[in-house]
C-alpha positions as CSV (number, residue, x, y, z in Angstrom):
1,X,68.8,-0.3,194.2
2,X,71.7,2.2,193.8
3,X,73.8,3.1,196.8
4,X,72.8,6.8,196.7
5,X,69.1,5.9,196.5
6,X,69.5,3.4,199.3
7,X,71.1,6.1,201.4
8,X,68.3,8.5,200.7
9,X,65.8,5.9,201.8
10,X,67.6,5.2,204.9
11,X,67.9,9.0,205.7
12,X,64.1,9.3,205.1
13,X,63.5,6.5,207.7
14,X,65.7,8.4,210.2
15,X,64.2,11.9,209.4
16,X,60.6,10.9,209.3
17,X,61.0,8.6,212.3
18,X,62.6,11.5,214.2
19,X,59.8,13.9,213.2
20,X,57.2,11.3,214.4
21,X,58.9,10.9,217.8
22,X,59.3,14.6,218.3
23,X,55.6,15.2,217.5
24,X,54.6,12.4,219.8
25,X,56.6,13.9,222.6
26,X,55.1,17.3,222.0
27,X,51.6,15.7,222.1
28,X,52.3,14.3,225.5
29,X,53.5,17.7,226.7
30,X,50.5,19.4,225.3
31,X,48.2,16.9,227.0
32,X,50.0,17.3,230.3
33,X,49.3,21.0,230.0
34,X,45.6,20.3,229.2
35,X,45.8,21.4,225.5
36,X,44.1,18.4,224.0
37,X,43.5,20.0,220.6
38,X,47.2,20.6,220.2
39,X,47.9,17.1,221.4
40,X,45.5,15.7,218.8
41,X,47.2,17.7,216.1
42,X,50.7,16.6,217.2
43,X,49.6,13.0,217.1
44,X,48.2,13.5,213.6
45,X,51.5,15.0,212.5
46,X,53.4,12.0,214.0
47,X,51.2,9.6,212.1
48,X,51.7,11.5,208.9
49,X,55.5,11.3,209.3
50,X,55.2,7.5,210.0
51,X,53.2,7.1,206.7
52,X,56.0,8.9,204.8
53,X,58.5,6.6,206.5
54,X,56.5,3.5,205.6
55,X,56.3,4.7,201.9
56,X,60.1,4.9,201.9
57,X,60.5,1.5,203.6
58,X,57.9,-0.1,201.2
59,X,59.9,1.1,198.2
60,X,63.0,-0.6,199.6
61,X,61.1,-3.8,200.4
62,X,59.6,-3.8,196.9
63,X,63.1,-3.5,195.3
64,X,64.3,-6.4,197.3
65,X,61.3,-8.4,196.4
66,X,62.2,-7.8,192.7
67,X,65.6,-9.3,193.4
68,X,67.5,-6.0,193.9
69,X,69.2,-6.8,197.2
70,X,70.5,-4.0,199.4
71,X,73.6,-4.2,201.4
72,X,72.8,-4.3,205.0
73,X,74.7,-1.6,206.7
74,X,74.8,-0.3,210.3
75,X,73.1,2.9,209.0
76,X,70.3,0.8,207.5
77,X,69.8,-1.1,210.8
78,X,69.8,2.3,212.6
79,X,67.2,3.6,210.3
80,X,64.9,0.6,210.7
81,X,65.4,0.7,214.5
82,X,64.7,4.5,214.5
83,X,61.4,3.9,212.6
84,X,60.3,1.0,214.8
85,X,61.0,2.9,218.0
86,X,59.1,5.9,216.6
87,X,56.1,3.8,215.9
88,X,56.1,2.3,219.4
89,X,56.6,5.8,220.9
90,X,53.7,7.2,218.9
91,X,51.4,4.4,220.0
92,X,52.4,5.0,223.6
93,X,51.9,8.7,223.3
94,X,48.3,8.1,222.1
95,X,47.7,6.1,225.3
96,X,49.3,8.8,227.5
97,X,47.3,11.6,225.9
98,X,44.2,9.5,226.5
99,X,45.1,9.0,230.2
100,X,45.7,12.8,230.6
101,X,42.4,13.5,229.0
102,X,40.6,11.1,231.3
103,X,42.2,12.7,234.3
104,X,41.2,16.1,233.1
105,X,37.6,15.0,232.7
106,X,37.3,13.9,236.3
């Protein structure tokens, strides 16, 4: 994998991960305000961003499986960390939205 391509993939992990986390946070805020349709849409947007990030990550993993090793840099570690944190945050946001919805129904 070329360095520029590697950098592009890392930046996609950071960008899509950031988009996912932002949408997940907005979903929580919408649910807190009682706007569950918006919360659902924001969770869907977060999940779509995570899918894009996974596609980028899968490309990098495929290249490594082919024997095209990538240099591990601090930026790559940051991108992977950003993605994993966003995944966990999105999962947690789904649970928080569900809690707000249950409270609203009572």
